[in-house]
C-alpha positions as CSV (number, residue, x, y, z in Angstrom):
1,X,48.6,-237.9,-17.3
2,X,50.3,-240.0,-18.0
3,X,53.9,-240.6,-17.9
4,X,54.7,-240.4,-21.4
5,X,56.4,-239.1,-24.6
6,X,55.1,-240.1,-27.5
7,X,51.2,-242.4,-27.4
8,X,48.6,-242.7,-24.9
9,X,46.6,-245.8,-24.2
10,X,42.7,-245.0,-23.1
11,X,40.7,-247.2,-20.8
12,X,37.8,-245.4,-19.8
13,X,35.2,-246.3,-17.5
14,X,32.0,-244.9,-18.1
15,X,29.0,-243.9,-16.7
16,X,25.0,-243.9,-18.5
17,X,25.0,-240.8,-20.7
18,X,29.1,-240.7,-21.8
19,X,30.6,-241.0,-24.6
20,X,33.9,-241.4,-25.6
21,X,36.4,-239.7,-27.9
22,X,39.5,-239.6,-28.8
23,X,41.0,-236.2,-29.9
24,X,39.6,-232.8,-30.1
25,X,35.5,-232.7,-31.2
26,X,35.9,-229.3,-32.8
27,X,34.1,-227.3,-30.4
28,X,36.4,-225.1,-28.9
29,X,39.7,-224.3,-29.5
30,X,42.5,-225.7,-27.1
31,X,43.6,-222.8,-24.8
32,X,46.7,-221.0,-25.8
33,X,48.5,-221.2,-22.9
34,X,48.2,-224.1,-22.6
35,X,48.8,-225.8,-25.8
36,X,51.8,-223.7,-25.5
37,X,53.0,-224.6,-22.4
38,X,53.2,-228.5,-23.4
39,X,49.2,-229.9,-22.8
40,X,49.4,-230.8,-26.5
41,X,47.6,-234.0,-26.8
42,X,43.7,-234.2,-25.5
43,X,43.4,-238.0,-23.9
44,X,40.0,-238.8,-23.6
45,X,37.0,-236.4,-24.6
46,X,33.6,-237.2,-22.3
47,X,30.5,-235.5,-22.7
48,X,29.7,-234.7,-19.0
49,X,25.8,-233.5,-17.7
50,X,24.5,-232.1,-14.0
51,X,23.1,-235.1,-12.8
52,X,25.6,-238.3,-13.8
53,X,29.0,-237.3,-13.0
54,X,31.7,-239.8,-14.9
55,X,34.8,-241.8,-13.8
56,X,37.9,-241.9,-16.0
57,X,40.9,-244.1,-16.0
58,X,43.8,-243.8,-18.3
59,X,46.1,-246.5,-17.9
60,X,49.8,-245.0,-19.5
61,X,52.2,-247.4,-21.2
62,X,55.8,-245.4,-19.5
63,X,59.0,-244.8,-22.0
64,X,61.0,-242.5,-19.9
65,X,60.3,-243.7,-16.3
66,X,59.9,-246.3,-13.7
67,X,57.1,-248.9,-13.4
68,X,53.8,-248.1,-15.4
69,X,50.2,-247.3,-13.2
70,X,47.5,-245.4,-13.8
71,X,45.3,-242.0,-13.4
72,X,41.6,-241.6,-12.2
73,X,39.3,-238.6,-12.9
74,X,36.6,-238.8,-10.4
75,X,33.4,-236.6,-11.4
76,X,30.6,-236.6,-8.7
77,X,27.0,-235.1,-10.3
78,X,26.7,-231.6,-9.7
79,X,30.2,-230.9,-10.5
80,X,28.9,-228.8,-13.3
81,X,25.7,-226.6,-13.6
82,X,25.1,-227.1,-17.1
83,X,26.5,-230.4,-19.9
84,X,30.0,-229.8,-20.8
85,X,32.4,-231.7,-23.3
86,X,35.4,-232.8,-20.3
87,X,38.8,-233.2,-22.0
88,X,42.3,-234.3,-20.3
89,X,45.4,-232.7,-21.5
90,X,48.8,-233.9,-21.0
91,X,52.5,-233.7,-22.8
92,X,55.3,-234.9,-22.8
93,X,57.7,-235.1,-19.7
94,X,60.5,-234.1,-21.0
95,X,58.8,-230.5,-21.8
96,X,58.5,-229.8,-18.3
97,X,61.8,-231.2,-16.4
98,X,62.9,-227.3,-17.3
99,X,60.5,-225.9,-14.9
100,X,61.2,-227.8,-12.0
101,X,65.1,-228.4,-9.9
102,X,67.4,-230.6,-11.9
103,X,66.8,-232.9,-9.0
104,X,63.5,-233.4,-10.1
105,X,62.1,-235.2,-12.8
106,X,58.8,-234.7,-13.4
107,X,56.7,-238.2,-14.0
108,X,53.2,-236.9,-15.1
109,X,51.8,-234.3,-16.1
110,X,47.7,-233.0,-16.6
111,X,45.3,-230.4,-17.4
112,X,42.1,-229.6,-18.3
113,X,39.4,-228.6,-21.2
114,X,36.2,-227.7,-20.2
115,X,34.0,-226.3,-22.7
116,X,30.1,-225.2,-22.4
117,X,27.8,-227.5,-25.2
118,X,25.2,-224.8,-25.3
119,X,27.0,-221.6,-25.1
120,X,30.7,-223.1,-26.7
121,X,32.5,-220.9,-24.4
122,X,35.4,-222.1,-22.1
123,X,34.2,-222.9,-18.4
124,X,37.6,-222.9,-15.6
125,X,35.6,-222.8,-12.2
126,X,34.1,-225.9,-10.9
127,X,31.0,-226.3,-8.6
128,X,32.7,-229.1,-6.5
129,X,36.7,-230.4,-6.9
130,X,37.7,-233.5,-9.4
131,X,39.4,-235.7,-7.4
132,X,42.6,-236.9,-9.2
133,X,44.5,-239.7,-8.2
134,X,48.0,-240.8,-9.0
135,X,48.4,-245.1,-8.5
136,X,51.7,-246.0,-9.4
137,X,55.0,-247.7,-7.8
138,X,57.3,-244.5,-8.3
139,X,55.1,-243.0,-6.1
140,X,56.5,-241.9,-2.7
141,X,56.5,-239.2,0.4
142,X,59.4,-237.5,-1.1
143,X,56.3,-237.2,-4.8
144,X,55.8,-233.5,-5.1
145,X,52.3,-232.1,-6.6
146,X,52.2,-228.6,-8.4
147,X,50.5,-226.5,-10.2
148,X,51.7,-224.9,-13.3
149,X,50.8,-221.8,-13.9
150,X,50.7,-220.0,-17.5
151,X,51.9,-216.5,-18.3
152,X,55.0,-215.1,-20.3
153,X,56.9,-217.0,-17.7
154,X,55.4,-219.9,-16.6
155,X,55.3,-220.6,-13.5
156,X,55.8,-223.7,-10.8
157,X,54.3,-223.9,-7.4
158,X,53.2,-225.8,-4.6
159,X,49.5,-226.7,-5.0
160,X,46.8,-225.4,-2.4
161,X,45.0,-228.3,-3.3
162,X,44.5,-230.7,-0.9
163,X,46.9,-233.8,-1.0
164,X,46.4,-236.9,0.6
165,X,48.8,-239.8,0.0
166,X,48.1,-243.6,1.0
167,X,51.6,-245.4,0.5
168,X,51.9,-246.0,-3.5
169,X,48.9,-243.0,-4.3
170,X,48.7,-239.9,-4.6
171,X,45.3,-238.1,-4.3
172,X,44.1,-234.3,-5.3
173,X,41.7,-231.7,-6.0
174,X,40.8,-229.5,-8.6
175,X,38.1,-226.9,-9.1
176,X,39.6,-224.9,-11.7
177,X,40.9,-225.9,-15.9
178,X,43.0,-222.6,-15.9
179,X,46.8,-223.8,-14.7
180,X,48.0,-227.6,-15.1
181,X,49.3,-229.8,-13.2
182,X,52.7,-231.4,-12.6
183,X,54.1,-234.1,-10.4
184,X,57.6,-235.4,-9.4
185,X,60.0,-238.0,-7.6
186,X,63.5,-236.7,-6.3
187,X,65.8,-238.3,-9.7
188,X,67.9,-239.9,-6.6
189,X,64.6,-242.3,-5.7
190,X,63.8,-243.3,-8.8
191,X,67.7,-244.1,-9.3
192,X,67.6,-246.7,-7.0
193,X,64.0,-247.7,-7.3
194,X,65.1,-249.0,-11.7
195,X,68.5,-250.4,-10.5
196,X,70.5,-247.3,-11.8
197,X,73.4,-246.0,-9.7
198,X,72.4,-242.0,-9.5
199,X,70.3,-240.1,-11.9
200,X,71.3,-238.7,-15.1
201,X,70.1,-242.8,-16.6
202,X,66.8,-240.8,-15.9
203,X,67.0,-238.0,-18.3
204,X,66.4,-239.5,-20.9
205,X,64.9,-242.5,-22.9
206,X,67.4,-244.9,-24.4
207,X,67.3,-247.1,-27.3
208,X,66.1,-251.1,-27.3
209,X,68.7,-253.5,-28.5
210,X,67.7,-255.5,-31.6
211,X,66.4,-258.5,-32.0
212,X,69.6,-261.1,-33.7
213,X,72.4,-258.3,-33.0
214,X,74.4,-258.6,-30.3
215,X,73.3,-255.7,-28.2
216,X,77.1,-253.8,-27.4
217,X,75.7,-252.3,-23.1
218,X,78.3,-253.6,-21.4
219,X,77.4,-254.6,-17.5
220,X,78.2,-252.3,-14.9
221,X,80.2,-253.3,-11.7
222,X,80.4,-252.4,-7.8
223,X,83.1,-250.2,-6.3
224,X,85.8,-253.5,-5.9
225,X,84.8,-253.6,-9.7
226,X,82.4,-256.7,-9.0
227,X,78.8,-256.8,-9.1
228,X,77.1,-255.5,-5.7
229,X,75.0,-258.4,-3.9
230,X,71.8,-258.0,-2.1
231,X,72.2,-257.4,2.0
232,X,68.7,-260.3,1.7
233,X,67.7,-262.6,-0.7
234,X,65.2,-260.7,-3.6
235,X,61.3,-262.3,-3.3
236,X,61.7,-263.7,-7.1
237,X,59.2,-266.3,-9.2
238,X,60.4,-269.5,-8.0
239,X,58.8,-271.8,-10.5
240,X,59.2,-275.6,-10.4
241,X,57.5,-276.6,-14.1
242,X,58.0,-274.9,-18.0
243,X,59.3,-271.7,-16.5
244,X,59.9,-270.3,-20.0
245,X,57.6,-270.5,-23.2
246,X,57.0,-268.7,-25.6
247,X,53.6,-266.2,-25.3
248,X,52.4,-262.5,-26.6
249,X,52.7,-259.4,-25.2
250,X,51.0,-255.7,-26.0
251,X,54.6,-254.4,-26.5
252,X,54.1,-250.4,-28.4
253,X,50.3,-251.0,-28.9
254,X,50.7,-254.6,-31.0
255,X,50.8,-258.0,-30.1
256,X,53.9,-259.4,-30.1
257,X,55.6,-262.6,-29.3
258,X,57.8,-262.0,-26.0
259,X,59.1,-264.9,-23.8
260,X,57.0,-265.6,-20.3
261,X,56.8,-267.8,-16.9
262,X,54.7,-270.9,-15.9
263,X,51.8,-268.1,-15.3
264,X,51.9,-266.0,-18.5
265,X,53.7,-263.0,-16.8
266,X,55.7,-260.9,-19.7
267,X,59.7,-261.8,-18.9
268,X,62.3,-258.2,-19.3
269,X,66.2,-258.4,-19.1
270,X,68.7,-255.8,-18.2
271,X,71.4,-254.7,-19.7
272,X,73.6,-254.1,-17.4
273,X,73.8,-257.6,-16.7
274,X,76.6,-260.2,-17.5
275,X,75.9,-263.6,-19.0
276,X,78.0,-264.5,-14.8
277,X,75.6,-262.3,-12.8
278,X,72.3,-260.0,-11.8
279,X,73.1,-256.4,-11.8
280,X,69.7,-255.5,-10.2
281,X,69.6,-256.5,-6.9
282,X,67.8,-254.9,-3.6
283,X,65.6,-252.7,-3.9
284,X,65.9,-253.6,-7.7
285,X,65.2,-256.7,-7.3
286,X,61.4,-255.7,-5.2
287,X,60.4,-254.0,-8.7
288,X,62.2,-256.5,-11.1
289,X,61.5,-260.3,-9.4
290,X,64.1,-262.3,-10.6
291,X,62.7,-265.6,-12.3
292,X,64.2,-268.7,-9.3
293,X,64.5,-272.2,-9.8
294,X,64.4,-272.7,-5.7
295,X,66.2,-275.9,-4.7
296,X,67.0,-277.6,-8.0
297,X,70.8,-277.4,-9.2
298,X,69.0,-278.1,-13.2
299,X,66.7,-277.3,-15.6
300,X,63.3,-279.2,-15.9
301,X,63.2,-281.7,-18.5
302,X,60.7,-281.5,-21.4
303,X,61.1,-277.9,-22.1
304,X,59.0,-276.7,-24.3
305,X,61.4,-275.7,-28.3
306,X,63.1,-272.5,-27.9
307,X,65.0,-270.7,-30.2
308,X,67.7,-269.6,-27.8
309,X,69.5,-271.6,-25.2
310,X,68.2,-271.6,-21.6
311,X,71.0,-272.1,-17.7
312,X,70.7,-271.0,-14.8
313,X,73.1,-269.0,-13.1
314,X,73.3,-269.0,-9.3
315,X,72.8,-266.1,-7.2
316,X,72.4,-265.3,-3.1
317,X,68.4,-265.5,-4.2
318,X,68.8,-268.9,-6.1
319,X,69.2,-270.4,-9.4
320,X,67.9,-267.5,-11.9
321,X,67.0,-268.3,-15.2
322,X,69.1,-266.9,-18.1
323,X,68.1,-267.3,-21.9
324,X,71.5,-266.3,-24.3
325,X,73.2,-264.8,-21.4
326,X,70.1,-262.8,-20.2
327,X,69.2,-262.6,-16.6
328,X,65.2,-262.9,-16.6
329,X,63.3,-261.2,-14.2
330,X,58.9,-260.3,-14.7
331,X,58.0,-256.7,-13.8
332,X,55.5,-255.9,-10.7
333,X,54.4,-253.3,-12.9
334,X,52.5,-256.1,-14.6
335,X,49.4,-257.3,-12.9
336,X,48.0,-259.6,-15.6
337,X,49.5,-262.0,-18.8
338,X,49.8,-260.3,-22.0
339,X,50.6,-256.7,-20.0
340,X,54.8,-255.5,-20.9
341,X,54.1,-252.0,-19.4
342,X,58.2,-252.5,-18.1
343,X,59.2,-251.8,-21.4
344,X,61.6,-249.8,-22.3
345,X,61.9,-248.1,-18.9
346,X,65.1,-246.1,-18.0
347,X,66.3,-247.5,-21.4
348,X,67.3,-250.5,-19.7
349,X,64.9,-252.5,-19.4
350,X,63.2,-254.6,-22.1
351,X,60.8,-257.2,-23.1
352,X,62.4,-260.5,-24.1
353,X,61.4,-262.4,-27.0
354,X,62.7,-266.1,-28.5
355,X,64.8,-264.1,-30.7
356,X,67.2,-262.1,-28.3
357,X,70.2,-261.6,-28.8
358,X,73.3,-264.0,-27.2
359,X,75.7,-262.2,-25.0
């Protein structure tokens, strides 16, 4: 599935004989029960032949949860006894939150729609399970996997499918298309990971502070009225040369000018921060490494021209770079230059742009 309340970015890894088409094929209507439950969007459609199988990879662009990851769907040869049209469905995680305990956050959801190409009939049972794997930094030992049963009163039940957890990857097999599936993680776990004290901030997406206008977000403080310091220095991105420059990244499906580090990785700011202190410490800094200049007391000479100003903020981990008063970070969910998977997370993390307002 994949965790987004809006649009989905779909990349398909296809075996021979598979076709990709985003949206419905028009062969048969989406099962009404699944649509009513909230699985309203078709992420991908492929034609699967019995002797070939398929492998799908669906990366997501998180807008309401924790770091973005990706899901894979492996269909082994012989899963179907006839050619079928296979679809992956999903919907807004927010629409499923009402079905689970208040202390849980739905971080992924998906369902299948399988139609026989020969008869046009729905196929609800498979000859062998389809293997689903969710690789994401928010998957942990407390992550749970649920079956969502359609009906007048929808039921969420612990699935009988065999679930394997390995680090930040969950794997499970499904041999039916008659139910949907939800993956949940405790809100308290995500709040700690995202540098958000408490769980209320994870209930809905926030609004991005617009470039050119000062953000109204106020820096939070610890119980003693000052930012908490990490018990041990977080691992930051140590950048000795040209620490910040303008690059480009895919933000919300569009290529935008953003600030990047020396390696070309997208830089972010955290709205609870102030120009005097970083509020992302401890576990938070493991997912959002601060952009550091270690062993230096001043900025390097010959910096690239930027419309805003750079300065150094002295932190326990070293000298953290600020842009227009915003401490800068990279994101562990970005794996290569041009990615901006951290944009909008919990309404507090945003891509740093050249026009970022002064604070």
